[in-house]
Every structure is written in structure tokens, then in C-alpha cells.
C-alpha positions in Angstrom: -12.1 28.2 -18.1 -13.9 24.9 -17.7 -16.4 24.6 -14.8 -15.7 21.4 -12.8 -18.4 18.9 -12.1 -18.4 16.5 -9.0 -17.6 13.5 -11.3 -14.6 15.1 -13.0 -11.3 13.4 -12.2 -9.8 16.7 -11.0 -12.3 16.7 -8.1 -10.9 13.5 -6.6 -7.7 12.9 -4.6 -5.3 10.2 -5.7 -5.7 7.0 -3.8 -2.2 6.8 -2.4 -3.0 3.8 -0.1 -4.2 1.7 -3.1 -1.1 2.7 -5.0 1.2 1.7 -2.2 -0.5 -1.7 -1.7 -0.1 -2.3 -5.5 3.6 -1.6 -5.3 4.0 -3.9 -2.2 2.2 -6.7 -4.1 4.6 -6.2 -7.0 7.6 -6.4 -4.7 6.4 -9.0 -2.3 3.6 -11.1 -3.8 4.1 -13.9 -1.3 3.3 -11.6 1.6 -0.3 -11.3 0.5 -2.9 -13.8 1.6 -6.5 -13.5 0.5 -5.8 -9.9 -0.7 -4.5 -8.8 2.6 -0.9 -8.3 3.9 0.3 -11.2 6.0 2.6 -9.4 8.4 4.3 -12.6 9.7 5.4 -13.5 6.1 6.4 -9.9 5.5 8.6 -9.8 8.6 10.4 -13.0 7.4 11.2 -11.4 4.1 12.6 -8.2 5.4 16.0 -7.9 7.2 15.9 -7.0 10.9 17.4 -3.6 10.1 14.4 -2.7 8.0 12.1 -3.6 10.9 14.0 -1.6 13.4 11.9 1.2 14.9 8.6 -0.3 13.7 6.2 -0.7 16.6 3.2 -3.0 16.2 0.2 -2.4 18.5 
């Protein structure tokens, strides 16, 4: 059995947030401005039914 070191990939969790953002950029590249999500543009691209139940603070 291999002893794990702190730098081994097995010691780190997957970066799910970064992966989700990457997928959103692939689907909706126009919704990103300066590397950040422009929610106003995103809302225009999605149908109202997709936005139902989303509460923005």
C-alpha cells in the first residue's frame, strides 16, 4: 500500500465549482463579462420557466 503525501492528487477534493463554471462558459459564453457571470445577460438567455423559483438576494 502506497503512503499518501500532502501533494498527492488523491489528497485533494475535486473543484466542482470551477468545473460548473467551465461548463456554463461552454454553454453560454456571452453571459460572461471579464471572467465573471453577468446575471442580467444570463436571465435574458434563459426562459422564464428556468428562472422560476430562483430567488436573488
